[in-house]
Every structure is written in structure tokens, then in C-alpha cells.
N, C-alpha and C positions, 0 to 999 in steps of 0.2 A: 429452388436454389437451396444449397446447404446453409445451415445456420452458422453464424460466426461463433468462434470458440474463444473462451477466456480462461486464463489460469490465474487464480487468486491465491496468493501466499498468505499463510497465517489466517486461515478462514474457519477455524473451529468454533469461534465465538466472536462476539463484539463487532468491531468495525468490519473485519474481513467477512464474517458471516453475512452481515447486512449488505455488503457490496455484492457478494455472490448471488444473493436472492434478487437484488435489484437488476443485475445483469440478466438473470434468467427471465425475469419479467419483461425485459427489453428484447428478448429473443435469442439470447446467447445460450449455447451449451457451455457447461462450466466444470472445470477441474478445481477442486478445493484442496488446498495443501495444509498440512501440519507436519511437525517433526516426528510425530508418532501416531499410530492408529488409535482411535478411541470411539466409544459409543456416541460422543458428542459430534464428532466429524461425520460418522455414519448418519446421524440424524440430519445434518445439513444436506448431505447427498439426497436423502429421502425427501426433504422439503423441496429441493431443486427439481426432483423428478415429479413431484406433485404439481409443480408449476409448468410441466410439459417439456422441461429441458432434459437432454441427455447429460448425465453428471457422473463424476467419478471422484473418489478420494485419491490424492496424490501425496504419498508419504515420502518426504525428503527433508534433509537437513540443509537449510539455506547456506550455512557456513561451509559446507563441504563442496567447494567449487569444482573439484575433480569430477563430480557426478552431474553437473548441471546439464550437459548435453544429453546424457542418458535420461534425465528427468524430463526434459522437454520432449524427447523422442517417445517416451512412454505415453505421455499425454496425447501426442499427435497420432500415435498408433491406435488409440482408443476413440478419440473424439475428432481427430483431423487437425490440420495446421492451426496453430494458435494465432489468433488475430489480435488479441488484447492481453498483455501481461500487466497484472495489477500487483505491485510490490507493496504488500501490507505487513508482512511478517517482520517482527523486530523484538528486541528485548529492552528492558529498562535497566537501571542501575541495580547492583546487588544490594546496596543499602544507601539511603539518602544520608548526607552528612557534609561536613566541612570539605571544601575543595582541597585543603591541605592533607586530608586523610584518604583521598582516593587511592585505591590499590591498583597496581598494574593488572591484576586479574579482572577487576570490574571494567577497567578501561579497555582492555583487549577484547573482552566479551562483547561490549557494545560495538566496537569497531569491526570485529570479525563478522558479526551477524548483520548489524544495521547498515554498515557502509561497504565493507569488502564483499560480503556475500551478495548483497543486492547489486552492486556494481557489476560483478562478473555474471550474475544471472541476466542482467540487461544486455551485457555483451553477447552471451550465448544466444539469447532471443534475437538480437539484431543480426547476428551472423546467419542464423537460420532463415530469418525473414528476407535478408538480402540475397541469399542463395536461391530462394524460391522465386524472387523477382516480384515487382510491383503488380504484375498482371495475374499473379497466381491466385489471388482472392478478390472477390467482388466487394468485400467488406472493408471498412476503414481499419487500418492497423495502428496500434498505439501501445505505448508504455505509459502507465500511470503509477506514479510512486507516491505513497503516503509517507510524508515526512512528519513534521510537527511544527507547532508555533515555536518550539524551542530550536528550530533551525535558524530563527531570527532573534527571539527573546531569550536572554540569558537567565538561567536558573542555577545559581551556584551550588545548590544542594544536589543537583543532578548533572554535574558538569560533563562527565564522560558521555552521557546521553546527548547533551547539547552538541558536543563536538561531533559525535557520530551523525547526528541529523543535519548539522550544517554541512558536513562533508557530502552527505547524500544529496542535499539540495544542489550543491555544485555539480555533482556527478550527473544529476538529472538535466541540468542546463547544458552540460557538455554533450550528452547523448542527443539532446534536442537539436543542437547545431549540426552534429554529425549526420543525423538521420532525416533532417528536414527535406532534403531533395530526394530522399529514397522512398518517400511515401509512408513513412512511419512517424506519427505524431507522438511527441513526448511531453508529458505534463507532470506537474507536482501538485499535490493537494496537501495543505497544511492544516490539520485539525487543531482546534484549541482544546478547551475543556470538554471532553466527551464522556458521558456517563457510561462506564463499562466496569467490569469486575476489576480491571487493572487500576482504575482511578478511585475505586470505592474507599480505600483506606484514607485518602486525603479529601474526601468529600466535605466534611465539616469545615475544614480550613478554607477551602475555596468557596463554600457557601457564604462565609463571612466576607471574604474578599469581593465576591460578586455584589453583595449587598452594599459594599462600600464603593462600587463603581468600577471594579476591575474590567468588566465587560459592558458593552453598550446594551446588550440584551441580557437581562438578569435571569437567565436559566442556563442549565447545562445543555450542551449539545447532545444529540442522540446519534447512535451509529447510522441511523437512516439518513441523517442530514449529510453525512460524508458520502453515503452511498448514492444519493441523488446527484451530487457533483460528479462522482466517478462515472455514473451511467451516462450523464450528458456528454462527458468527454469521450467515452468509449464508443458512442454511436456516431461520433463525428460532428457534433454540434458546433465545434470551434475550428473550422477547417483552415483559417488563416492566422492561427495563433501558434507560436513556437515557444516551447519551454515555459509556458505560463504557470505561475504559482497561484493556485486558487485557495484562498483562505476560507475555511469553514470554522469560524471562531467566535461568532456572536459579537464581533467588534473588539476582540481582545487586543489585536495588534494595531488598531487605529490610534494614531497619535491624538491625544486628548488631554484636556486640563480643566 
């Protein structure tokens, strides 16, 4: 039997890279995406191949929705039909600061990439999957979208990011309802404070907040923590769940006092 195929967006480093490796270990062939070619992305491909997976780099700009169908077709031509789409790519704010100082440029950038781009990539994947039919693949088919704890918890210094992730969370719910009877499972994963290059500048601040009880588990999450959740969803471990939001946040969003 052919191996299942996954496309992981934003997989050059951090959470996306960890997800790609976890899926390869679970038996997937994997296309790893970034907006531009780089030695880092090539290194991820090599690591996937070392794990026995067929792997390819997939260079595409998520915000360019006119090329989504071509993007998916290129992956399928090399690896085969995509069974699992992992929406991990995204951008943060151009600069943290007062909500009253947010610029249209920063707002539009977050919405263009995080919300609009991902929405239409999910749409393109869903159309392709439905066109093939439920019997076309023996493997579970899924869309797994990485949002953020900021889809729920407000962070006024990153307001445009919060808006984009809250919108993406709703988009994931909507796709889960549309595709539930079509054999495509749709899930959301909400990471909390995950230690990556992106979060490094704010580490000292959140270290202090964690020590004060911000999270139930007083450690940063690791990209591998998110990857474990994604792998479980991708292999079909939750067959009777629709649109579930899985929190990987060490208890950040648990109501507590």
C-alpha cells in the first residue's frame, strides 16, 4: 500500500519542522513548504529522507491564493494525492505595541497570510479531495490547522495577530462542519508558549509570568509537543471528533485562580 502524503506549510524550522518529522516517523511521505528556498528547508527534506520518507520542498507563498491549485498539483505529481494538510505557516505582528497604534499594513499582513491565505488553501485542498472521492485513498484524510492560544486569549500588544487567529479558528470550525460527511476530518491545534526562534525575544518576560502561575506547567512547550498532537490527529486517532480545538499550552487557557 502506498504511504499517506502530508503537506506541511511553514516547515523550515520550529513547529512546522517538528510536525513534518513526526509525520515521517508515523509513515507519511511529506512535502515541506516555505515561502522561499533555503539550506534550512533542504536540511529538513534530508532529515525526512533519513527517516525513510519520500520528501520534497514545496516553495509557495501562502498569501498568493491564485496559485494554490498549482501548488497542490505539484505536490501530488511528485508524492501522490495529499491526505493530510497541516496549516502551520503564519506571520506575527510587524511590531508589538499599543492597540491604538496598529497600522493597516501590519493588520492586512496578518489577515492576508494567517486567515485569508489559509482559508483558501483549505478550500483548494477540500475541492481536490472531494473531486477524488472518499474511496480514492485508504488513509484518513484531514486538515489540521495550527492557530494559537491567542485565538481565545486577548493580547492587546499583538491585536492584529489575535484577530487573524480568531478568524482562522472560526474558519476551521466551518470547514469541519462542511467536510464531516465527506470523509475529511478537520481539527485545530492551539499552541501556547512554545520555545522557538520566533518566541525567543520574549522569553525572559514569559519566564517571569510562568513563575508567577501563568501556566499550570512551569515550562515552555517544545515544538515536539505540538507535533505529537498533530501526528495523533493525522493518523485518525479521533475518528468521531469534529472540529476539535486541541490545546497544547501547559494549562495556559485553563480557568484558574
